[in-house]
Every structure is written in C-alpha cells, then in structure tokens.
PyMOL CGO cylinders between C-alpha atoms (Angstrom):
from pymol import cmd
from pymol.cgo import CYLINDER

trace = [
    CYLINDER, 33.61, 145.65, 82.48, 34.68, 142.47, 80.33, 0.3, 1, 1, 1, 1, 1, 1,
    CYLINDER, 34.68, 142.47, 80.33, 38.28, 140.47, 81.17, 0.3, 1, 1, 1, 1, 1, 1,
    CYLINDER, 38.28, 140.47, 81.17, 39.68, 142.49, 78.02, 0.3, 1, 1, 1, 1, 1, 1,
    CYLINDER, 39.68, 142.49, 78.02, 38.96, 145.67, 79.31, 0.3, 1, 1, 1, 1, 1, 1,
    CYLINDER, 38.96, 145.67, 79.31, 40.49, 144.41, 82.87, 0.3, 1, 1, 1, 1, 1, 1,
    CYLINDER, 40.49, 144.41, 82.87, 43.68, 144.02, 81.35, 0.3, 1, 1, 1, 1, 1, 1,
    CYLINDER, 43.68, 144.02, 81.35, 43.58, 146.61, 78.91, 0.3, 1, 1, 1, 1, 1, 1,
    CYLINDER, 43.58, 146.61, 78.91, 43.04, 148.60, 82.23, 0.3, 1, 1, 1, 1, 1, 1,
    CYLINDER, 43.04, 148.60, 82.23, 46.14, 146.92, 83.59, 0.3, 1, 1, 1, 1, 1, 1,
    CYLINDER, 46.14, 146.92, 83.59, 48.50, 147.45, 81.20, 0.3, 1, 1, 1, 1, 1, 1,
    CYLINDER, 48.50, 147.45, 81.20, 47.28, 150.98, 80.58, 0.3, 1, 1, 1, 1, 1, 1,
    CYLINDER, 47.28, 150.98, 80.58, 47.59, 152.65, 84.25, 0.3, 1, 1, 1, 1, 1, 1,
    CYLINDER, 47.59, 152.65, 84.25, 50.29, 150.17, 85.56, 0.3, 1, 1, 1, 1, 1, 1,
    CYLINDER, 50.29, 150.17, 85.56, 52.55, 148.98, 82.36, 0.3, 1, 1, 1, 1, 1, 1,
    CYLINDER, 52.55, 148.98, 82.36, 52.48, 145.44, 80.80, 0.3, 1, 1, 1, 1, 1, 1,
    CYLINDER, 52.48, 145.44, 80.80, 55.02, 143.75, 82.52, 0.3, 1, 1, 1, 1, 1, 1,
    CYLINDER, 55.02, 143.75, 82.52, 54.12, 145.53, 86.16, 0.3, 1, 1, 1, 1, 1, 1,
    CYLINDER, 54.12, 145.53, 86.16, 50.81, 145.31, 85.88, 0.3, 1, 1, 1, 1, 1, 1,
    CYLINDER, 50.81, 145.31, 85.88, 50.86, 141.67, 85.13, 0.3, 1, 1, 1, 1, 1, 1,
    CYLINDER, 50.86, 141.67, 85.13, 53.27, 141.15, 88.12, 0.3, 1, 1, 1, 1, 1, 1,
    CYLINDER, 53.27, 141.15, 88.12, 51.15, 143.41, 90.59, 0.3, 1, 1, 1, 1, 1, 1,
    CYLINDER, 51.15, 143.41, 90.59, 47.75, 141.24, 89.00, 0.3, 1, 1, 1, 1, 1, 1,
    CYLINDER, 47.75, 141.24, 89.00, 49.35, 137.86, 89.94, 0.3, 1, 1, 1, 1, 1, 1,
    CYLINDER, 49.35, 137.86, 89.94, 51.21, 138.90, 92.96, 0.3, 1, 1, 1, 1, 1, 1,
    CYLINDER, 51.21, 138.90, 92.96, 49.27, 141.06, 95.31, 0.3, 1, 1, 1, 1, 1, 1,
    CYLINDER, 49.27, 141.06, 95.31, 46.89, 139.66, 97.38, 0.3, 1, 1, 1, 1, 1, 1,
    CYLINDER, 46.89, 139.66, 97.38, 43.72, 142.36, 97.23, 0.3, 1, 1, 1, 1, 1, 1,
    CYLINDER, 43.72, 142.36, 97.23, 42.95, 143.18, 100.54, 0.3, 1, 1, 1, 1, 1, 1,
    CYLINDER, 42.95, 143.18, 100.54, 39.36, 143.51, 99.67, 0.3, 1, 1, 1, 1, 1, 1,
    CYLINDER, 39.36, 143.51, 99.67, 39.11, 140.27, 98.40, 0.3, 1, 1, 1, 1, 1, 1,
    CYLINDER, 39.11, 140.27, 98.40, 41.84, 137.99, 99.93, 0.3, 1, 1, 1, 1, 1, 1,
    CYLINDER, 41.84, 137.99, 99.93, 43.16, 136.57, 96.39, 0.3, 1, 1, 1, 1, 1, 1,
    CYLINDER, 43.16, 136.57, 96.39, 45.11, 138.28, 93.82, 0.3, 1, 1, 1, 1, 1, 1,
    CYLINDER, 45.11, 138.28, 93.82, 43.82, 139.39, 90.61, 0.3, 1, 1, 1, 1, 1, 1,
    CYLINDER, 43.82, 139.39, 90.61, 44.56, 136.45, 89.03, 0.3, 1, 1, 1, 1, 1, 1,
    CYLINDER, 44.56, 136.45, 89.03, 43.02, 134.02, 91.31, 0.3, 1, 1, 1, 1, 1, 1,
    CYLINDER, 43.02, 134.02, 91.31, 39.85, 136.21, 91.45, 0.3, 1, 1, 1, 1, 1, 1,
    CYLINDER, 39.85, 136.21, 91.45, 39.04, 136.59, 88.30, 0.3, 1, 1, 1, 1, 1, 1,
    CYLINDER, 39.04, 136.59, 88.30, 39.41, 132.70, 87.87, 0.3, 1, 1, 1, 1, 1, 1,
    CYLINDER, 39.41, 132.70, 87.87, 37.17, 132.23, 90.29, 0.3, 1, 1, 1, 1, 1, 1,
    CYLINDER, 37.17, 132.23, 90.29, 34.48, 134.05, 89.05, 0.3, 1, 1, 1, 1, 1, 1,
    CYLINDER, 34.48, 134.05, 89.05, 35.01, 137.65, 90.83, 0.3, 1, 1, 1, 1, 1, 1,
    CYLINDER, 35.01, 137.65, 90.83, 33.25, 140.05, 88.02, 0.3, 1, 1, 1, 1, 1, 1,
    CYLINDER, 33.25, 140.05, 88.02, 36.26, 142.04, 86.68, 0.3, 1, 1, 1, 1, 1, 1,
    CYLINDER, 36.26, 142.04, 86.68, 34.89, 145.33, 87.52, 0.3, 1, 1, 1, 1, 1, 1,
    CYLINDER, 34.89, 145.33, 87.52, 35.28, 144.58, 91.24, 0.3, 1, 1, 1, 1, 1, 1,
    CYLINDER, 35.28, 144.58, 91.24, 38.78, 143.00, 90.74, 0.3, 1, 1, 1, 1, 1, 1,
    CYLINDER, 38.78, 143.00, 90.74, 39.60, 146.21, 89.00, 0.3, 1, 1, 1, 1, 1, 1,
    CYLINDER, 39.60, 146.21, 89.00, 38.03, 148.44, 91.90, 0.3, 1, 1, 1, 1, 1, 1,
    CYLINDER, 38.03, 148.44, 91.90, 39.82, 146.39, 94.48, 0.3, 1, 1, 1, 1, 1, 1,
    CYLINDER, 39.82, 146.39, 94.48, 43.15, 147.03, 92.68, 0.3, 1, 1, 1, 1, 1, 1,
    CYLINDER, 43.15, 147.03, 92.68, 42.99, 150.79, 92.82, 0.3, 1, 1, 1, 1, 1, 1,
    CYLINDER, 42.99, 150.79, 92.82, 41.78, 150.99, 95.84, 0.3, 1, 1, 1, 1, 1, 1,
    CYLINDER, 41.78, 150.99, 95.84, 45.10, 148.75, 97.11, 0.3, 1, 1, 1, 1, 1, 1,
    CYLINDER, 45.10, 148.75, 97.11, 47.08, 150.74, 94.83, 0.3, 1, 1, 1, 1, 1, 1,
    CYLINDER, 47.08, 150.74, 94.83, 46.14, 154.22, 95.43, 0.3, 1, 1, 1, 1, 1, 1,
    CYLINDER, 46.14, 154.22, 95.43, 45.11, 155.08, 91.99, 0.3, 1, 1, 1, 1, 1, 1,
    CYLINDER, 45.11, 155.08, 91.99, 43.66, 158.42, 90.99, 0.3, 1, 1, 1, 1, 1, 1,
    CYLINDER, 43.66, 158.42, 90.99, 40.08, 158.59, 89.64, 0.3, 1, 1, 1, 1, 1, 1,
    CYLINDER, 40.08, 158.59, 89.64, 41.19, 159.21, 86.67, 0.3, 1, 1, 1, 1, 1, 1,
    CYLINDER, 41.19, 159.21, 86.67, 43.36, 156.10, 86.22, 0.3, 1, 1, 1, 1, 1, 1,
    CYLINDER, 43.36, 156.10, 86.22, 39.98, 154.09, 88.25, 0.3, 1, 1, 1, 1, 1, 1,
    CYLINDER, 39.98, 154.09, 88.25, 37.94, 154.66, 85.25, 0.3, 1, 1, 1, 1, 1, 1,
    CYLINDER, 37.94, 154.66, 85.25, 40.52, 154.34, 82.31, 0.3, 1, 1, 1, 1, 1, 1,
    CYLINDER, 40.52, 154.34, 82.31, 38.79, 151.01, 81.11, 0.3, 1, 1, 1, 1, 1, 1,
    CYLINDER, 38.79, 151.01, 81.11, 35.59, 153.31, 80.40, 0.3, 1, 1, 1, 1, 1, 1,
    CYLINDER, 35.59, 153.31, 80.40, 37.71, 155.11, 77.37, 0.3, 1, 1, 1, 1, 1, 1,
    CYLINDER, 37.71, 155.11, 77.37, 36.74, 154.45, 73.99, 0.3, 1, 1, 1, 1, 1, 1,
    CYLINDER, 36.74, 154.45, 73.99, 39.97, 152.41, 72.83, 0.3, 1, 1, 1, 1, 1, 1,
    CYLINDER, 39.97, 152.41, 72.83, 38.68, 153.45, 69.27, 0.3, 1, 1, 1, 1, 1, 1,
    CYLINDER, 38.68, 153.45, 69.27, 38.94, 157.05, 70.15, 0.3, 1, 1, 1, 1, 1, 1,
    CYLINDER, 38.94, 157.05, 70.15, 42.19, 157.19, 71.79, 0.3, 1, 1, 1, 1, 1, 1,
    CYLINDER, 42.19, 157.19, 71.79, 43.59, 155.67, 68.78, 0.3, 1, 1, 1, 1, 1, 1,
    CYLINDER, 43.59, 155.67, 68.78, 42.03, 158.42, 66.67, 0.3, 1, 1, 1, 1, 1, 1,
    CYLINDER, 42.03, 158.42, 66.67, 43.45, 161.43, 69.05, 0.3, 1, 1, 1, 1, 1, 1,
    CYLINDER, 43.45, 161.43, 69.05, 46.87, 160.04, 68.83, 0.3, 1, 1, 1, 1, 1, 1,
    CYLINDER, 46.87, 160.04, 68.83, 46.64, 160.47, 64.94, 0.3, 1, 1, 1, 1, 1, 1,
]
cmd.load_cgo(trace, "trace")
C-alpha cells in the first residue's frame, strides 16, 4: 500500500473531512500514535490502515477497499 492509497482509502471509507480528522486525532491502540504521526515516523501505510480499521471496527470490505482498481471504479460508474 502506498501513501496515496492510504489517503484514498481514508477518504472512501470515512469521507474526506471525518477521515482526515480521525487520521490526525485518533491515537491507534496498536501503534500508540495517530495515523499521521505513524506515517511521518515511517510506519508502513498498510500497517497504519489495518490499525485504523481495527480501532474503528471496519468491515472486511472496508479494510480491503484500497485494493480496488480506481480505473475500474470510474468505468463502473459511467
């Protein structure tokens, strides 16, 4: 998972405003930092994403949303 995929997943699952707030304010129990702090400290985005999903009780579909091909999503909505 790339940083851009992490942020796209945050926006998709939580909405951009709420998701960005969560990433900045919620201290992840498995990491001991917020998502933003963890990413800045070099924690892999995939680990941060899974910790965020764990702490917010996301579904399996939400957990793996970053694996969707955004080009395919665009085609499917036309």
